[in-house]
MMTF fields as JSON, N, C-alpha, C and O atoms, coordinates in Angstrom:
{
  "mmtfVersion": "1.0.0",
  "mmtfProducer": "UNKNOWN",
  "numBonds": 427,
  "numAtoms": 428,
  "numGroups": 107,
  "numChains": 1,
  "numModels": 1,
  "chainsPerModel": [1],
  "groupsPerChain": [107],
  "chainIdList": ["A"],
  "bondAtomList": [4, 2, 8, 6, 12, 10, 16, 14, 20, 18, 24, 22, 28, 26, 32, 30, 36, 34, 40, 38, 44, 42, 48, 46, 52, 50, 56, 54, 60, 58, 64, 62, 68, 66, 72, 70, 76, 74, 80, 78, 84, 82, 88, 86, 92, 90, 96, 94, 100, 98, 104, 102, 108, 106, 112, 110, 116, 114, 120, 118, 124, 122, 128, 126, 132, 130, 136, 134, 140, 138, 144, 142, 148, 146, 152, 150, 156, 154, 160, 158, 164, 162, 168, 166, 172, 170, 176, 174, 180, 178, 184, 182, 188, 186, 192, 190, 196, 194, 200, 198, 204, 202, 208, 206, 212, 210, 216, 214, 220, 218, 224, 222, 228, 226, 232, 230, 236, 234, 240, 238, 244, 242, 248, 246, 252, 250, 256, 254, 260, 258, 264, 262, 268, 266, 272, 270, 276, 274, 280, 278, 284, 282, 288, 286, 292, 290, 296, 294, 300, 298, 304, 302, 308, 306, 312, 310, 316, 314, 320, 318, 324, 322, 328, 326, 332, 330, 336, 334, 340, 338, 344, 342, 348, 346, 352, 350, 356, 354, 360, 358, 364, 362, 368, 366, 372, 370, 376, 374, 380, 378, 384, 382, 388, 386, 392, 390, 396, 394, 400, 398, 404, 402, 408, 406, 412, 410, 416, 414, 420, 418, 424, 422],
  "bondOrderList": [1, 1, 1, 1, 1, 1, 1, 1, 1, 1, 1, 1, 1, 1, 1, 1, 1, 1, 1, 1, 1, 1, 1, 1, 1, 1, 1, 1, 1, 1, 1, 1, 1, 1, 1, 1, 1, 1, 1, 1, 1, 1, 1, 1, 1, 1, 1, 1, 1, 1, 1, 1, 1, 1, 1, 1, 1, 1, 1, 1, 1, 1, 1, 1, 1, 1, 1, 1, 1, 1, 1, 1, 1, 1, 1, 1, 1, 1, 1, 1, 1, 1, 1, 1, 1, 1, 1, 1, 1, 1, 1, 1, 1, 1, 1, 1, 1, 1, 1, 1, 1, 1, 1, 1, 1, 1],
  "groupList": [{"groupName": "MET", "atomNameList": ["N", "CA", "C", "O"], "elementList": ["N", "C", "C", "O"], "formalChargeList": [0, 0, 0, 0], "bondAtomList": [1, 0, 2, 1, 3, 2], "bondOrderList": [1, 1, 2], "singleLetterCode": "M", "chemCompType": "L-PEPTIDE LINKING"}, {"groupName": "THR", "atomNameList": ["N", "CA", "C", "O"], "elementList": ["N", "C", "C", "O"], "formalChargeList": [0, 0, 0, 0], "bondAtomList": [1, 0, 2, 1, 3, 2], "bondOrderList": [1, 1, 2], "singleLetterCode": "T", "chemCompType": "L-PEPTIDE LINKING"}, {"groupName": "ARG", "atomNameList": ["N", "CA", "C", "O"], "elementList": ["N", "C", "C", "O"], "formalChargeList": [0, 0, 0, 0], "bondAtomList": [1, 0, 2, 1, 3, 2], "bondOrderList": [1, 1, 2], "singleLetterCode": "R", "chemCompType": "L-PEPTIDE LINKING"}, {"groupName": "LEU", "atomNameList": ["N", "CA", "C", "O"], "elementList": ["N", "C", "C", "O"], "formalChargeList": [0, 0, 0, 0], "bondAtomList": [1, 0, 2, 1, 3, 2], "bondOrderList": [1, 1, 2], "singleLetterCode": "L", "chemCompType": "L-PEPTIDE LINKING"}, {"groupName": "ASN", "atomNameList": ["N", "CA", "C", "O"], "elementList": ["N", "C", "C", "O"], "formalChargeList": [0, 0, 0, 0], "bondAtomList": [1, 0, 2, 1, 3, 2], "bondOrderList": [1, 1, 2], "singleLetterCode": "N", "chemCompType": "L-PEPTIDE LINKING"}, {"groupName": "LYS", "atomNameList": ["N", "CA", "C", "O"], "elementList": ["N", "C", "C", "O"], "formalChargeList": [0, 0, 0, 0], "bondAtomList": [1, 0, 2, 1, 3, 2], "bondOrderList": [1, 1, 2], "singleLetterCode": "K", "chemCompType": "L-PEPTIDE LINKING"}, {"groupName": "VAL", "atomNameList": ["N", "CA", "C", "O"], "elementList": ["N", "C", "C", "O"], "formalChargeList": [0, 0, 0, 0], "bondAtomList": [1, 0, 2, 1, 3, 2], "bondOrderList": [1, 1, 2], "singleLetterCode": "V", "chemCompType": "L-PEPTIDE LINKING"}, {"groupName": "ALA", "atomNameList": ["N", "CA", "C", "O"], "elementList": ["N", "C", "C", "O"], "formalChargeList": [0, 0, 0, 0], "bondAtomList": [1, 0, 2, 1, 3, 2], "bondOrderList": [1, 1, 2], "singleLetterCode": "A", "chemCompType": "L-PEPTIDE LINKING"}, {"groupName": "ILE", "atomNameList": ["N", "CA", "C", "O"], "elementList": ["N", "C", "C", "O"], "formalChargeList": [0, 0, 0, 0], "bondAtomList": [1, 0, 2, 1, 3, 2], "bondOrderList": [1, 1, 2], "singleLetterCode": "I", "chemCompType": "L-PEPTIDE LINKING"}, {"groupName": "GLY", "atomNameList": ["N", "CA", "C", "O"], "elementList": ["N", "C", "C", "O"], "formalChargeList": [0, 0, 0, 0], "bondAtomList": [1, 0, 2, 1, 3, 2], "bondOrderList": [1, 1, 2], "singleLetterCode": "G", "chemCompType": "PEPTIDE LINKING"}, {"groupName": "SER", "atomNameList": ["N", "CA", "C", "O"], "elementList": ["N", "C", "C", "O"], "formalChargeList": [0, 0, 0, 0], "bondAtomList": [1, 0, 2, 1, 3, 2], "bondOrderList": [1, 1, 2], "singleLetterCode": "S", "chemCompType": "L-PEPTIDE LINKING"}, {"groupName": "PHE", "atomNameList": ["N", "CA", "C", "O"], "elementList": ["N", "C", "C", "O"], "formalChargeList": [0, 0, 0, 0], "bondAtomList": [1, 0, 2, 1, 3, 2], "bondOrderList": [1, 1, 2], "singleLetterCode": "F", "chemCompType": "L-PEPTIDE LINKING"}, {"groupName": "GLU", "atomNameList": ["N", "CA", "C", "O"], "elementList": ["N", "C", "C", "O"], "formalChargeList": [0, 0, 0, 0], "bondAtomList": [1, 0, 2, 1, 3, 2], "bondOrderList": [1, 1, 2], "singleLetterCode": "E", "chemCompType": "L-PEPTIDE LINKING"}, {"groupName": "ASP", "atomNameList": ["N", "CA", "C", "O"], "elementList": ["N", "C", "C", "O"], "formalChargeList": [0, 0, 0, 0], "bondAtomList": [1, 0, 2, 1, 3, 2], "bondOrderList": [1, 1, 2], "singleLetterCode": "D", "chemCompType": "L-PEPTIDE LINKING"}, {"groupName": "TYR", "atomNameList": ["N", "CA", "C", "O"], "elementList": ["N", "C", "C", "O"], "formalChargeList": [0, 0, 0, 0], "bondAtomList": [1, 0, 2, 1, 3, 2], "bondOrderList": [1, 1, 2], "singleLetterCode": "Y", "chemCompType": "L-PEPTIDE LINKING"}, {"groupName": "GLN", "atomNameList": ["N", "CA", "C", "O"], "elementList": ["N", "C", "C", "O"], "formalChargeList": [0, 0, 0, 0], "bondAtomList": [1, 0, 2, 1, 3, 2], "bondOrderList": [1, 1, 2], "singleLetterCode": "Q", "chemCompType": "L-PEPTIDE LINKING"}, {"groupName": "HIS", "atomNameList": ["N", "CA", "C", "O"], "elementList": ["N", "C", "C", "O"], "formalChargeList": [0, 0, 0, 0], "bondAtomList": [1, 0, 2, 1, 3, 2], "bondOrderList": [1, 1, 2], "singleLetterCode": "H", "chemCompType": "L-PEPTIDE LINKING"}, {"groupName": "PRO", "atomNameList": ["N", "CA", "C", "O"], "elementList": ["N", "C", "C", "O"], "formalChargeList": [0, 0, 0, 0], "bondAtomList": [1, 0, 2, 1, 3, 2], "bondOrderList": [1, 1, 2], "singleLetterCode": "P", "chemCompType": "L-PEPTIDE LINKING"}],
  "groupTypeList": [0, 1, 2, 3, 4, 4, 5, 6, 7, 8, 8, 1, 9, 7, 9, 10, 9, 8, 9, 5, 7, 10, 7, 8, 0, 11, 7, 5, 12, 9, 7, 4, 6, 8, 6, 1, 13, 8, 4, 12, 12, 10, 7, 4, 4, 6, 10, 12, 14, 8, 4, 15, 15, 9, 9, 4, 10, 8, 7, 3, 16, 6, 13, 6, 10, 15, 12, 5, 15, 3, 15, 12, 0, 8, 13, 1, 1, 8, 5, 16, 11, 12, 5, 8, 13, 8, 3, 11, 4, 4, 7, 1, 4, 1, 13, 17, 12, 0, 10, 5, 5, 13, 10, 10, 11, 11, 1],
  "groupIdList": [1, 2, 3, 4, 5, 6, 7, 8, 9, 10, 11, 12, 13, 14, 15, 16, 17, 18, 19, 20, 21, 22, 23, 24, 25, 26, 27, 28, 29, 30, 31, 32, 33, 34, 35, 36, 37, 38, 39, 40, 41, 42, 43, 44, 45, 46, 47, 48, 49, 50, 51, 52, 53, 54, 55, 56, 57, 58, 59, 60, 61, 62, 63, 64, 65, 66, 67, 68, 69, 70, 71, 72, 73, 74, 75, 76, 77, 78, 79, 80, 81, 82, 83, 84, 85, 86, 87, 88, 89, 90, 91, 92, 93, 94, 95, 96, 97, 98, 99, 100, 101, 102, 103, 104, 105, 106, 107],
  "secStructList": [7, 7, 6, 6, 6, 6, 7, 3, 3, 3, 3, 3, 6, 6, 6, 1, 2, 2, 2, 2, 2, 2, 2, 2, 2, 2, 2, 2, 6, 6, 7, 3, 3, 3, 3, 3, 3, 1, 1, 2, 2, 2, 2, 2, 2, 2, 2, 2, 2, 2, 2, 2, 6, 6, 7, 3, 3, 3, 3, 3, 3, 7, 7, 6, 6, 7, 2, 2, 2, 2, 2, 2, 2, 2, 2, 2, 2, 2, 2, 2, 2, 1, 7, 7, 7, 3, 3, 3, 3, 7, 7, 7, 7, 7, 7, 2, 2, 2, 2, 6, 6, 7, 7, 7, 6, 6, 7],
  "xCoordList": [-9.897, -9.26, -8.18, -7.419, -8.13, -7.194, -6.583, -6.26, -6.425, -5.867, -4.457, -4.034, -3.722, -2.332, -2.119, -0.998, -3.18, -3.043, -1.936, -1.833, -1.105, -0.01, 1.097, 1.975, 1.073, 2.158, 3.221, 2.921, 4.455, 5.574, 6.109, 6.522, 6.092, 6.485, 7.644, 7.571, 8.712, 9.814, 9.571, 9.333, 9.633, 9.484, 10.701, 10.912, 11.491, 12.649, 12.198, 11.245, 12.888, 12.518, 11.16, 10.427, 10.814, 9.48, 9.39, 8.386, 10.405, 10.39, 9.625, 9.338, 9.283, 8.564, 7.924, 8.188, 7.091, 6.513, 5.737, 4.98, 5.938, 5.238, 5.55, 4.658, 6.785, 7.155, 6.401, 5.92, 6.295, 5.563, 4.093, 3.522, 3.488, 2.075, 1.847, 0.845, 2.764, 2.645, 2.774, 2.009, 3.733, 3.926, 2.664, 2.237, 2.08, 0.855, -0.291, -1.04, -0.429, -1.5, -1.288, -2.243, -0.055, 0.227, -0.171, -0.766, 0.159, -0.193, -1.709, -2.237, -2.409, -3.874, -4.484, -5.563, -3.786, -4.254, -3.839, -4.131, -3.153, -2.834, -1.407, -1.076, -0.555, 0.83, 1.658, 1.416, 2.623, 3.697, 4.693, 5.177, 5.003, 5.78, 7.144, 7.263, 8.176, 9.523, 9.744, 9.878, 9.778, 9.94, 11.436, 12.088, 11.983, 13.411, 13.614, 12.857, 14.659, 14.983, 16.405, 16.913, 17.039, 18.377, 18.307, 19.284, 17.132, 16.893, 16.241, 15.039, 17.048, 16.586, 15.423, 14.48, 15.489, 14.422, 13.091, 12.05, 13.131, 11.911, 11.34, 10.131, 12.209, 11.752, 11.121, 10.067, 11.755, 11.21, 9.846, 8.939, 9.698, 8.425, 7.297, 6.188, 7.568, 6.549, 6.185, 5.007, 7.182, 6.939, 6.129, 5.198, 6.485, 5.761, 4.3, 3.396, 4.074, 2.706, 1.912, 0.776, 2.514, 1.841, 1.472, 0.347, 2.388, 2.135, 1.053, 0.237, 1.037, 0.013, -1.37, -2.378, -1.412, -2.688, -3.142, -4.152, -2.401, -2.779, -2.068, -2.347, -1.148, -0.383, 0.824, 1.054, 1.578, 2.789, 3.942, 3.953, 4.911, 5.987, 7.282, 7.275, 8.39, 9.69, 10.382, 10.119, 11.26, 12.004, 13.459, 14.035, 14.044, 15.465, 16.121, 15.556, 17.318, 18.132, 18.795, 19.572, 18.494, 19.066, 19.443, 18.619, 20.694, 21.18, 21.238, 22.076, 20.351, 20.244, 21.484, 21.598, 22.403, 23.642, 24.693, 25.782, 24.361, 25.307, 24.858, 23.884, 25.567, 25.198, 25.063, 24.142, 25.977, 25.935, 24.629, 24.034, 24.188, 22.945, 21.731, 20.761, 21.785, 20.698, 20.621, 19.533, 21.778, 21.793, 21.283, 20.539, 21.679, 21.195, 19.68, 18.997, 19.153, 17.714, 16.983, 15.976, 17.5, 16.896, 17.014, 16.037, 18.202, 18.421, 17.517, 16.952, 17.383, 16.537, 15.072, 14.346, 14.646, 13.259, 12.965, 11.939, 13.859, 13.675, 13.688, 12.903, 14.57, 14.653, 13.333, 12.853, 12.746, 11.529, 10.263, 9.357, 10.192, 8.936, 9.018, 8.001, 10.219, 10.457, 10.223, 10.334, 9.902, 9.697, 9.658, 9.595, 9.696, 9.491, 8.524, 8.798, 7.392, 6.419, 6.489, 6.266, 6.801, 6.758, 8.016, 8.41, 8.637, 9.754, 9.41, 9.399, 9.131, 8.79, 10.026, 10.319, 10.74, 11.966, 11.609, 11.657, 11.258, 10.854, 12.036, 12.019, 13.064, 14.224, 14.983, 14.992, 15.603, 16.399, 17.756, 17.909, 18.712, 20.048, 20.336, 20.378, 20.53, 20.739, 22.208, 22.529, 23.096, 24.529, 24.971, 24.891, 25.435, 25.806, 26.919, 26.921, 27.849, 28.927, 28.403, 28.816, 27.498, 26.91, 26.031, 25.963, 25.364, 24.487, 25.259, 24.708, 26.525, 27.363, 27.6, 27.931, 27.436, 27.709, 26.472, 26.543, 25.345, 24.116, 24.324, 24.779, 23.979, 24.018, 23.227, 22.903, 22.925, 22.202, 23.147, 24.223, 22.759, 23.611, 23.373, 24.034, 22.455, 22.221, 23.168, 23.266, 23.861, 24.75, 26.166, 27.047],
  "yCoordList": [-23.892, -25.143, -25.478, -24.61, -26.721, -27.097, -28.48, -29.167, -28.883, -30.219, -30.399, -31.529, -29.313, -29.411, -28.845, -28.481, -28.769, -28.244, -28.948, -30.175, -28.14, -28.621, -29.347, -29.947, -29.304, -29.864, -28.787, -27.594, -29.219, -28.308, -28.593, -29.71, -27.558, -27.717, -26.798, -25.583, -27.396, -26.633, -26.591, -27.622, -25.399, -25.263, -24.51, -23.344, -25.181, -24.526, -23.788, -24.193, -22.717, -21.924, -21.266, -21.102, -20.887, -20.368, -18.851, -18.266, -18.22, -16.769, -16.244, -15.05, -17.13, -16.692, -17.895, -19.045, -17.606, -18.634, -19.716, -19.442, -20.952, -22.108, -22.265, -22.59, -22.043, -22.156, -21.169, -21.526, -19.934, -18.909, -19.289, -19.252, -19.652, -20.042, -21.236, -21.291, -22.18, -23.364, -22.995, -23.483, -22.141, -21.72, -21.05, -21.326, -20.187, -19.496, -20.493, -20.407, -21.421, -22.417, -23.358, -23.679, -23.801, -24.653, -23.932, -24.531, -22.641, -21.864, -21.743, -21.864, -21.507, -21.431, -22.747, -22.766, -23.836, -25.157, -25.48, -26.566, -24.539, -24.696, -25.089, -25.249, -25.247, -25.652, -24.489, -23.331, -24.807, -23.892, -23.988, -25.077, -22.869, -22.899, -22.256, -21.139, -22.992, -22.456, -22.077, -22.943, -20.788, -20.257, -20.106, -19.284, -20.887, -20.778, -20.365, -20.747, -19.573, -19.141, -18.608, -18.151, -18.67, -18.104, -16.579, -15.916, -16.032, -14.591, -14.313, -14.511, -13.855, -13.656, -12.665, -12.881, -11.598, -10.599, -11.208, -10.951, -12.006, -12.659, -13.603, -13.623, -14.387, -15.302, -14.519, -14.902, -13.426, -12.593, -12.026, -11.992, -11.581, -11.004, -12.024, -11.709, -13.235, -14.276, -14.658, -14.795, -14.825, -15.174, -14.088, -14.384, -12.847, -11.723, -11.727, -11.51, -11.971, -12.031, -13.136, -12.92, -14.31, -15.429, -15.043, -15.29, -14.451, -14.065, -12.989, -13.014, -12.048, -10.997, -11.576, -11.016, -12.712, -13.357, -14.302, -14.992, -14.333, -15.18, -16.515, -17.33, -16.755, -17.999, -17.907, -16.897, -18.979, -19.036, -19.448, -20.55, -18.553, -18.785, -18.139, -17.131, -18.74, -18.103, -18.179, -19.075, -17.23, -17.177, -17.516, -17.119, -18.252, -18.587, -18.402, -18.764, -17.835, -17.773, -19.132, -19.546, -19.833, -21.157, -21.29, -21.086, -21.632, -22.021, -23.544, -24.126, -24.19, -25.65, -26.371, -27.586, -25.648, -26.284, -26.326, -26.868, -25.747, -25.669, -26.582, -26.289, -27.674, -28.659, -28.042, -28.376, -27.149, -26.521, -25.748, -25.796, -25.046, -24.291, -25.218, -24.889, -26.356, -27.327, -27.874, -28.03, -28.164, -28.659, -27.593, -27.901, -26.341, -25.241, -25.065, -24.743, -25.276, -25.204, -26.233, -25.923, -27.44, -28.501, -28.186, -28.289, -27.807, -27.499, -26.363, -26.436, -25.322, -24.187, -24.604, -24.188, -25.415, -25.891, -26.697, -26.493, -27.608, -28.433, -27.549, -27.765, -26.565, -25.654, -24.905, -24.778, -24.41, -23.602, -24.439, -24.07, -25.56, -26.31, -27.753, -28.443, -28.21, -29.526, -30.724, -31.868, -30.476, -31.588, -31.069, -29.864, -31.998, -31.705, -32.757, -33.954, -32.315, -33.238, -33.28, -34.321, -32.14, -32.005, -31.291, -30.264, -31.844, -31.173, -31.089, -32.097, -29.886, -29.642, -29.056, -27.869, -29.898, -29.484, -28.816, -29.443, -27.557, -26.802, -26.108, -25.895, -25.752, -25.051, -25.971, -27.193, -25.355, -26.128, -25.473, -24.258, -26.295, -25.806, -26.15, -27.323, -25.145, -25.376, -25.355, -25.447, -25.234, -25.232, -26.658, -27.535, -26.909, -28.274, -28.89, -30.096, -28.071, -28.592, -29.026, -30.058, -28.244, -28.604, -29.844, -30.652, -29.999, -31.152, -32.467, -33.499, -32.426, -33.629, -34.069, -35.229, -33.163, -33.442, -33.932, -34.169, -34.089, -34.495, -35.771, -36.792, -35.675, -36.842, -36.496, -35.333, -37.494, -37.266, -36.69, -37.24, -35.592, -35.018, -35.694, -35.357, -36.629, -37.376, -38.562, -39.151, -38.913, -40.079, -39.673, -40.528],
  "zCoordList": [118.017, 117.645, 118.672, 119.1, 119.047, 120.118, 119.909, 120.878, 118.681, 118.418, 118.953, 119.2, 119.137, 119.582, 120.984, 121.341, 121.777, 123.138, 123.896, 123.89, 124.552, 125.393, 124.63, 125.25, 123.331, 122.529, 122.339, 122.36, 122.156, 121.922, 120.524, 120.215, 119.688, 118.291, 117.941, 118.127, 117.432, 116.853, 115.35, 114.721, 114.785, 113.338, 112.811, 113.144, 111.996, 111.393, 110.136, 109.471, 109.827, 108.655, 108.82, 107.845, 110.052, 110.347, 110.249, 110.655, 109.728, 109.611, 108.423, 108.35, 107.475, 106.281, 105.596, 105.946, 104.626, 103.771, 104.496, 105.428, 104.053, 104.615, 106.098, 106.882, 106.49, 107.898, 108.766, 109.841, 108.31, 109.051, 109.168, 110.258, 108.053, 108.065, 108.984, 109.698, 108.968, 109.821, 111.292, 112.123, 111.618, 113.005, 113.541, 114.662, 112.749, 113.162, 113.339, 114.311, 112.424, 112.519, 113.71, 114.418, 113.935, 115.09, 116.372, 117.268, 116.457, 117.647, 117.792, 118.897, 116.691, 116.733, 117.207, 117.798, 116.943, 117.368, 118.797, 119.297, 119.463, 120.868, 121.204, 122.379, 120.201, 120.469, 121.001, 120.659, 121.831, 122.178, 121.028, 120.721, 120.394, 119.155, 119.341, 119.844, 118.919, 118.855, 117.389, 116.524, 117.13, 115.784, 115.539, 116.183, 114.618, 114.326, 112.877, 111.984, 112.673, 111.325, 111.318, 112.342, 110.168, 110.008, 110.076, 110.423, 109.737, 109.83, 111.178, 111.353, 112.123, 113.495, 113.586, 114.347, 112.822, 112.852, 112.4, 113.004, 111.349, 110.871, 111.918, 112.146, 112.556, 113.607, 114.745, 115.254, 115.148, 116.222, 115.851, 116.683, 114.608, 114.169, 114.199, 114.631, 113.748, 113.749, 115.186, 115.516, 116.023, 117.417, 118.12, 118.868, 117.88, 118.477, 118.02, 118.827, 116.742, 116.214, 116.917, 117.339, 117.037, 117.708, 119.134, 119.568, 119.857, 121.248, 121.341, 122.263, 120.4, 120.391, 120.128, 120.559, 119.41, 119.105, 120.216, 120.074, 121.314, 122.444, 122.497, 123.377, 121.563, 121.564, 122.48, 123.144, 122.497, 123.315, 122.414, 121.865, 122.268, 121.312, 121.78, 122.486, 121.372, 121.503, 120.147, 119.346, 119.912, 118.654, 118.91, 119.923, 117.981, 118.071, 116.71, 115.678, 116.724, 115.508, 115.351, 116.212, 114.258, 114.029, 112.554, 111.663, 112.323, 111.006, 111.027, 111.716, 110.277, 110.346, 109.833, 109.988, 109.233, 108.78, 109.888, 109.698, 111.054, 112.168, 113.312, 114.006, 113.496, 114.508, 115.899, 116.644, 116.243, 117.568, 117.762, 118.839, 116.739, 116.84, 116.959, 117.643, 116.304, 116.436, 117.851, 118.406, 118.434, 119.811, 120.77, 121.701, 120.549, 121.384, 121.235, 122.207, 120.026, 119.783, 120.65, 121.286, 120.664, 121.465, 122.952, 123.694, 123.377, 124.796, 125.275, 126.366, 124.467, 124.839, 124.912, 125.815, 123.97, 123.973, 125.229, 125.878, 125.569, 126.776, 128.025, 128.948, 128.053, 129.203, 129.397, 130.523, 128.306, 128.395, 128.535, 129.282, 127.826, 127.738, 128.237, 128.306, 128.585, 129.188, 128.272, 128.713, 127.009, 126.084, 124.653, 124.409, 123.726, 122.309, 121.791, 121.878, 121.252, 120.673, 119.156, 118.539, 118.566, 117.106, 116.632, 117.185, 115.607, 114.94, 113.462, 112.757, 113.007, 111.609, 110.934, 111.075, 110.204, 109.519, 108.188, 107.13, 108.266, 107.095, 106.424, 105.211, 107.198, 106.635, 105.692, 105.846, 104.734, 103.79, 103.601, 103.72, 103.311, 103.028, 101.573, 101.204, 100.763, 99.332, 98.928, 97.743, 99.902, 99.611, 99.278, 100.139, 98.054, 97.658, 98.517, 98.76, 98.968, 99.81, 101.173, 101.701, 101.736, 103.026, 102.898, 103.824, 101.768, 101.555, 101.618, 102.001, 101.243, 101.316, 102.749, 102.995, 103.69, 105.092, 105.84, 107.046, 105.154, 105.833, 106.633, 106.118, 107.886, 108.777, 110.025, 110.266, 110.8, 112.049, 113.087, 113.319, 113.71, 114.748, 116.083, 117.065, 116.147, 117.383, 117.525, 118.602, 116.457, 116.523, 116.789, 116.877]
}
């Protein structure tokens, strides 16, 4: 399967569950996958699995509630792959206080 050949996909919360399954499937479809998760070990494990299966992936520790980490995620992706085609915002922040701060970090 190659529907995503040469595409670059960032997947947040990709260390487990739906995010992990999605990261693996995106890689099987040919995407270069940036596996991000607040749990660095989990992100590393998923990325390593993708690479062992012949995919192309890097892992990043990202807390989606931290604007600086989000910017670093983007900068690292551009540095490694020169573009971003897909952003799958799978991670969630359940902290009610942080939810009040929701806004676009691009503005």
